[in-house]
C-alpha positions as CSV (number, residue, x, y, z in Angstrom):
1,M,140.2,135.4,-12.0
2,S,137.1,135.6,-14.2
3,E,136.8,138.7,-16.4
4,K,133.5,140.4,-17.1
5,Y,132.8,141.2,-20.7
6,N,129.7,142.7,-22.3
7,W,128.8,140.7,-25.5
8,F,126.8,141.8,-28.5
9,N,126.0,140.0,-31.7
10,S,124.3,140.8,-35.0
11,V,124.0,138.9,-38.3
12,I,123.4,140.7,-41.6
13,N,123.3,138.8,-45.0
14,K,125.1,135.8,-43.6
15,I,127.9,137.9,-42.0
16,E,128.3,137.7,-38.2
17,F,129.3,140.7,-36.2
18,N,130.5,139.8,-32.7
19,M,131.6,142.6,-30.2
20,M,133.0,142.4,-26.7
21,R,133.4,145.4,-24.5
22,K,135.2,145.7,-21.1
23,E,135.2,149.1,-19.6
24,H,136.7,151.3,-22.3
25,K,138.1,148.5,-24.5
26,C,136.4,147.1,-27.5
27,W,137.0,143.9,-29.7
28,I,135.0,143.2,-32.8
29,K,135.2,140.1,-35.0
30,V,133.4,139.9,-38.4
31,T,133.1,136.5,-39.9
32,P,131.3,134.9,-42.9
33,S,128.7,132.5,-41.4
34,N,128.3,130.4,-44.6
35,R,130.7,129.0,-47.1
36,K,128.9,130.9,-49.9
37,S,126.8,134.0,-50.1
38,Q,126.5,137.2,-52.2
39,P,129.7,139.3,-52.7
40,S,130.2,141.5,-49.7
41,S,132.9,143.9,-48.5
42,L,133.5,145.9,-45.2
43,H,135.0,149.4,-45.2
44,I,136.3,151.8,-42.6
45,I,138.7,154.8,-42.3
46,L,140.9,154.1,-39.3
47,N,143.4,156.6,-38.2
48,D,143.2,158.4,-41.6
49,E,143.8,155.2,-43.6
50,Y,141.1,153.7,-45.8
51,H,140.7,149.9,-45.2
52,H,138.4,147.5,-47.0
53,W,138.2,143.7,-47.2
54,D,136.0,141.2,-48.9
55,V,133.9,139.1,-46.5
56,Y,132.6,137.1,-49.5
57,D,134.6,137.5,-52.7
58,E,133.2,138.3,-56.2
59,D,132.2,134.6,-56.7
60,G,130.4,134.6,-53.3
61,K,132.9,132.4,-51.6
62,E,133.9,133.2,-48.0
63,A,137.1,135.3,-48.1
64,H,138.2,137.0,-44.8
65,K,137.6,137.3,-41.1
66,I,138.0,140.8,-40.0
67,Y,139.2,141.9,-36.6
68,F,139.1,145.3,-34.8
69,K,140.4,146.3,-31.4
70,G,140.4,149.7,-29.8
71,E,140.0,151.8,-26.7
72,N,137.6,154.7,-26.1
73,C,135.9,154.3,-29.4
74,C,132.7,153.3,-31.1
75,P,133.7,152.3,-34.6
76,R,131.3,152.6,-37.5
77,F,131.7,150.4,-40.6
78,Y,130.2,150.4,-44.1
79,L,129.0,147.0,-45.4
80,K,128.4,146.6,-49.1
81,C,126.4,143.5,-50.0
82,K,125.7,143.2,-53.7
83,D,123.0,145.8,-54.3
84,K,122.4,146.8,-50.6
85,S,124.5,149.0,-48.3
86,Y,124.5,149.1,-44.5
87,K,126.0,151.3,-41.8
88,I,127.2,149.2,-38.8
89,D,127.4,151.3,-35.6
90,C,129.3,149.5,-32.8
91,E,128.0,151.5,-29.9
92,M,128.8,151.1,-26.2
93,N,125.8,148.9,-25.5
94,K,124.7,147.4,-28.9
95,I,125.5,146.8,-32.6
96,K,123.1,149.0,-34.6
97,V,122.5,148.1,-38.2
98,T,120.9,150.6,-40.6
99,Q,120.2,150.0,-44.3
100,I,121.3,153.0,-46.3
101,K,118.6,153.8,-48.8
102,D,119.6,157.3,-50.0
103,K,121.7,157.8,-53.1
104,H,125.4,157.8,-52.4
105,T,128.8,156.7,-53.6
106,L,130.6,154.2,-51.4
107,E,133.8,156.3,-51.1
108,E,132.0,159.5,-50.2
109,Y,129.8,157.8,-47.7
110,V,132.7,156.1,-46.0
111,K,134.7,159.3,-46.0
112,N,131.8,161.2,-44.3
113,N,130.4,158.6,-42.0
114,C,132.8,155.8,-41.2
115,I,135.8,157.4,-39.6
116,C,137.4,156.1,-36.5
117,N,140.5,157.9,-35.1
118,P,141.3,156.7,-31.6
119,P,145.1,156.5,-30.9
120,K,144.9,152.9,-29.7
121,A,142.9,151.1,-32.4
122,S,143.8,148.6,-35.1
123,C,142.0,146.6,-37.7
124,W,143.2,143.6,-39.8
125,A,141.9,140.6,-41.7
126,K,142.8,137.0,-42.1
127,N,142.1,135.0,-45.2
128,V,139.8,132.1,-44.2
129,F,141.6,129.6,-46.5
130,Y,145.3,130.4,-46.0
131,T,145.8,130.4,-42.3
132,S,145.5,127.7,-39.7
133,R,146.7,129.8,-36.8
134,P,144.1,130.0,-34.0
135,D,142.8,133.4,-33.0
136,K,144.5,135.1,-30.0
137,P,142.5,136.0,-26.9
138,P,140.0,137.4,-26.6
139,F,139.0,136.7,-30.2
140,D,139.3,133.0,-29.6
141,I,136.2,132.9,-27.5
142,M,134.1,135.0,-30.0
């Protein structure tokens, strides 16, 4: 049986955001698209816990692939890329990227704008160099 997914994609500063949606379920995979780029990190408060991972480390080397899955939610992430900041809204029908130009602190902005509290959601990361395990469905087709 063939399953119908809605696919969305966006690339910001050599970081690829892939999102699949099926009915009320959501899967997001964030991956570095180059071996080297500017230092970048992704932030979110998920179920009252602050999470952050380097997509590219402080030397600009690819560091982590980040995964999110949830139900009945539209997560919002904060992406810090060297001297620029972005709000990533994973909406029902698109990935909306907005550069944040107003003065702010990272922690305060995440606390006020990047909270996701659905009961059935999780987020994790895999180091790109220390795992050979393939992604599990549906992340394997993203």
